[in-house]
C-alpha positions in Angstrom: 190.8 195.3 156.6 190.6 194.3 160.2 187.3 192.7 161.3 185.6 193.5 164.5 182.8 191.6 166.2 180.1 193.2 168.2 177.6 191.6 170.6 175.0 192.6 173.2 172.0 191.7 175.1 168.8 193.8 175.0 170.1 196.3 177.6 173.2 196.9 175.5 171.6 196.9 172.1 171.3 200.7 171.6 174.9 201.3 172.6 176.1 198.3 170.5 174.4 199.9 167.5 176.3 203.2 168.1 179.6 201.4 168.5 179.0 199.5 165.3 178.6 202.8 163.5 181.8 204.1 165.0 183.8 201.1 164.0 182.4 201.2 160.4 183.2 204.9 160.2 186.8 204.1 161.2 187.1 201.6 158.4 186.6 198.3 160.2 184.5 195.6 158.8 181.9 194.7 161.5 180.3 191.4 162.1 177.2 191.6 164.4 176.7 188.5 166.5 173.4 189.9 168.0 171.2 190.7 169.6 169.1 192.6 167.0 166.5 194.4 169.1 165.6 195.5 172.6 163.5 192.4 173.1 164.6 190.5 176.2 167.4 188.0 175.5 170.1 186.2 177.4 173.6 187.7 177.1 175.5 184.4 177.1 174.1 183.4 173.8 175.6 186.4 172.1 178.8 186.4 174.2 179.5 182.8 173.1 178.9 183.7 169.4 181.4 186.6 169.6 183.9 184.4 171.4 183.5 181.7 168.7 184.1 184.4 166.0 187.4 185.3 167.7 188.5 181.7 168.3 187.9 180.8 164.6 189.6 183.9 163.3 186.4 185.3 161.7 187.1 188.5 163.6 190.2 189.7 165.4 188.6 191.6 168.3 185.2 192.6 169.7 183.1 195.0 171.6 180.4 193.5 173.9 177.7 195.4 175.8 175.2 194.4 178.4 173.5 196.5 181.1 176.4 196.4 183.6 179.0 194.9 181.3 179.7 192.3 183.9 177.5 189.4 182.7 178.7 189.5 179.1 182.3 189.7 180.3 181.9 186.7 182.5 180.4 184.6 179.7 183.2 185.8 177.2 186.0 185.0 179.7 184.9 181.4 180.0 186.6 180.9 176.6 190.3 180.3 177.0 191.3 182.6 174.0 189.2 185.5 175.2 190.4 188.4 177.4 187.4 190.5 177.8 187.9 193.7 179.8 185.1 195.8 181.3 185.9 199.5 181.0 183.9 202.5 182.0 186.7 205.1 181.4 189.2 205.6 178.6 192.0 205.1 181.0 190.8 201.6 182.0 190.3 200.7 178.3 193.9 201.9 177.6 195.3 199.7 180.4 193.2 196.7 179.2 194.9 197.1 175.8 198.4 198.0 177.0 198.8 195.6 179.9 196.2 192.8 179.4 196.1 192.6 175.6 192.3 192.5 175.8 190.7 191.2 172.7 187.2 192.2 173.7 186.1 195.5 175.2 183.0 195.2 177.4 180.9 198.2 178.0 178.2 198.9 180.7 175.4 200.0 178.5 173.2 201.4 181.3 176.0 203.4 182.9 177.9 205.2 180.1 176.6 207.7 177.6 177.2 207.2 173.9 179.9 209.9 173.9 181.6 208.3 176.9 181.5 205.0 175.1 183.0 206.4 172.0 186.0 207.8 174.0 186.4 204.4 175.7 186.4 202.6 172.4 188.8 205.1 170.8 191.2 204.5 173.7 190.9 200.7 173.3 191.6 200.9 169.6 194.5 203.4 169.8 196.5 201.8 172.6 199.0 199.1 171.6 200.0 196.2 173.8 203.2 196.9 175.7 204.4 193.3 175.8 207.4 192.6 178.0 206.5 191.7 181.5 202.8 191.8 180.6 203.2 189.0 178.1 204.4 186.6 180.8 201.4 187.5 182.9 199.0 186.9 180.0 200.5 183.5 179.5 199.6 182.6 183.0 195.8 183.3 182.6 194.5 180.2 180.9 194.0 177.2 183.2 194.0 174.6 180.4 
């Protein structure tokens, strides 16, 4: 069974909980790296925990949510093995999977509805990486 990690800050908490249910319903084992309420927290703490989970192989991919999706993506992308992609439409999520081999989908919790987020996640999950010319580009991303 593939394991997915989820993480959020307080602004993304409600949507993270819904996406966790969606993943579990689809048969994924889910590891929740926090946060665990709508009490104010700092998104880097949970982004780094999710990134560590991917780096160590505890989970294969993740979904991260903060208010805009930007902050948590920025923190995740500080990790060399992480390719977090911010998506607010299913089409952007599909391209993140197909062209960028994203291993974390970031969602803007304050700007997409639960139904929109479900469609975005479905697209992320169901779109395979195309490889080919995209693989060479991905290999150029890390600086170290």
